[in-house]
N, C-alpha and C positions, 0 to 999 in steps of 0.2 A: 484560339490556339492550335497550333499542329498536335496532334495526341501523340506522335514521336517525343515532345518537349515532356508530357505526363510520365512515359516510360523511362527518360533519360533523367530525371526528378526521383523516379522511383528507385532507380539502380542506384543513384547518387545516395539516397537513403540508407539504401542496404549497405552499402560500401562503407558508410559512417558507422555499421551495425547497430541501426536503431532495431528496437523490436517490431515484431511482427505487426502486433496491433497498433504500434507507432504507426507505422508505414501504412497501413490500412486507413488511420485517422488523420493522417497529414493529406493523404490523396482524397480524402473524401472534403475535406474543409477547404482544400484547394479548388477542387470543382465547383464548390459554391463560390467561391471569390470569382472564378473563370464564367459562371454564368452570371453574376451580377454585372459585370464590367462588359460583357457578351463580345464582340469582335475589337471592342477599341483596345488601342494602345494603352499600355500600362504605365502610368503617371501618377504621383504621390494623390492627386486631387481624388483620382477613382478609389483608390486605396483607403482614404478618408472617409470616402462617401460610405464604402463596404461598411468601415467600423462603426459608422453610425448606424446604419442599417441591422446591423448585428446588434447593437443595443437595444433596439426596439424591439428584438425577436427573443433575446436571451439573457438571462440574470450575468452580471458580470465574469462570474468565473468562467462559464461557459463560454463568452464573448471572447476572452482572453487566450484561453486554451486554442481556438479558430485564428485569434492574430497571430498567437505562437505559430502554428502551421504556416499560415500563408507568409510571415515575415521568414520563415525557413526558407518558402520558396524563391522569394523576392532574392535573397542571398545565394540561393543557387543560380538565378538568373543574371547574377552581378548587377542588380539594382537595388541595392543596399540603402540609396539615398529614398528610395521609396516607401522605407520600412515605418510603421506607425507604432507609435506607443501604447502599450496596453493600460486599461482602465484601472486607475487605483482602487485599492479594495482595502478598508478598514480592517485590520488584524483583530479576529475574534480573540478576547480575554478569556472565553469560556465556552463550555457547549456542555449541551443536556444530554449528548449522545453517546459520553463516556463510560465506559464501563468503570463500574467502583471494584476495588480489591474484595469486598465482601460480596459482590455479585458475581464474580469471577470464582470465588470458593464455591458459593453454590451450585454454579453450573458444573463444577467438577464433581460436587458431592452428588448431584443428581446424576450425570452420568454413571459414576458409582453404582446408584440404586439400581438403575435402567439395567446392570451389569453389561454397561457398553465401555471395557476396558479400554479399547481402542480410542474412543473419543476423548475418553476421559485423561487418557496420554497423550494425544494430539493437543489438546487444551494447553497441558501442563508444557510441551515442549514447547508450544508457540508462546504461553504467558511468561513462561521462566526463561526464556533465550533470547526473544525478540526476533526467531527465525521469521522469516517470510512464508505464507501457504505455498507458495511457488518453489520454493527450496525445501520443503518436508522430504522429498526422494534423497537429500543427501545425509539424512541419519539413519545411517545402513547400520547393522549387524556390528561391521567392523570399523565404522567412527567411533561407535558409542565403547567398544572394547579398547581400541586406543585412546580414548578418554574427552576428544571434541571433534567437532565436524567442520571440515575444509568446505566450503560453498564456492563453486566458480561458476562465473555467471557476465556473459557479455566482455569476455577476456579480464574480469577482475575476480580476485580470490581474498575472502576474508575466512579468519575463524569464528564461528558459534560456538559459546562455550554453554555447555548442557550442565546444570545444575547436578551437582555429587549425588544429592539424594533422588534424583531421577533415572541415574543409568542403570542400577539394579532393577526397577520394574521394567526398563525398555527392554532389558536384554531376557529378564521372566517372562514378558510378553512373547517375546520373539520365540523363547524356545518353547512355548506353550502353543504357540501356532505354526511352530516348525519352519520358521523362518531361519534358516542358518547363515544365511550370508545376503547381502544387498539391501533395499531398501526395508525399513519394518512398517512403514504405514502404506500398505497395500489392500486393496480390495479381494474378494474371495475367490476374483478369475485371476491374480497376480500383478494388476496392475497397480499404476502408482494413485494413491487419494489424490484427488484435483479441488480446487475450491467448491466448486457446485457440490461433491461428495460433503464437504466439512461445514458448508453453509447449510445446508438440508438437515443433517445429522445434530447440529447446533440450534436449530431453530426449533427445533422438538424437544430440547429441555426448557425452553423457555415460560412454560405454563407451571410446570412443576417447580422451576426455581424462582417463580417470581421474580424474574425480569423481563424488563419492556423489550420485546422484541427487536426494537429498531436499534437496541445496542449491540446486539447481538449478531457478530459476523467476524470471521477469521482475521481481519486487519486489525480490528478493536482490540484483540490480544497483544498486537505489536506496540502498537498506543499504550497501554496497561504497563507492559514491561518497561517502555521508556521513562513513562511518568516514576515508577517505581525507582527504578536506577537512578535517577536525577534527584530523587528525593533524599538517597543516600549519599552519592558521589559528589552531588552539585558542578558535574564538569561535562557542560555540553559537546566540547571536542571529544572526549572520550566516548560518550554515548554515540556520537555520529558515526565513530569509527566501529562501533560495536554493531548497529544498525546498518553500517555499508554505505552512508550518505555521503557524496561528495561536496554536497552543500548543506551547510549549517543552517541555513533557513528552511529546509525542509524539515530538518531535528526539530527546529521550535514549533513547527506546526504540532509535533507530536506531544507537546507538554501542555498543553490545551487543558486546564482542570474543568472540572463542573461547576456549573453554576452555584449549588449547594456548598460547595468549599469558598467560594468567593462571598456568599453570603453569611456563612459562619466568621470567617476572618471579619467582616463589616460589623457584625453585631457585637465583636470583642472589643471593639475599638474604643467605645466609651467616650465617643463624642457627642451623643444625644443625652441632654440634661434632662 
């Protein structure tokens, strides 16, 4: 296929305001598809053949992400009749990789013991508000003083509500670090903390906090917030709004409980004589 088609597709994705990583992934996946069909005309049978090949090489979730990219490309070409269905995946009822509230508390306390106040506040800001790690830059001195954080990404704006008892510690930390304006969570060189910075620092807490390192990563704090909020409010629509989800099915994924929780309920049912 003419390389200019891929360039046009890339331009089409960017006009649709896809994230940079999404554009890169879609292009990478489409190139796999084109390599599979070689120079042959795109017809439904060849797309199905590619789908079957994916199933041999990838887990269903990974295969489905590639199929999504190929279906997007086919839509761009006007070949919607060639699109294929994704593999059906049974929804998980529980996961052993979800962070519990007790483990969360131990992580915060351990960060305090290590005198890493910035990390302690980052963990609490994410766990207490559900904010994404990529959105931490919106927690500015001005926003905390005003009361809440306005996050604007991809032409979407939502309000992130900070817990009342977190605001004073954030402002005190900013004052101590001589941060008078702008983002509160920054490096020594003044750059905004990124996912890699936070992930590495969180991992350093695991051994002392006695928390499985496999559970400790920034996005799991957002999952913990979702489960804690839903446990009180029981309203998935409100939760989706807070998390900035346009699809409630995405929000449902965040509500997966731990296997221990399900085992506890089963043992309380009293159905074994």
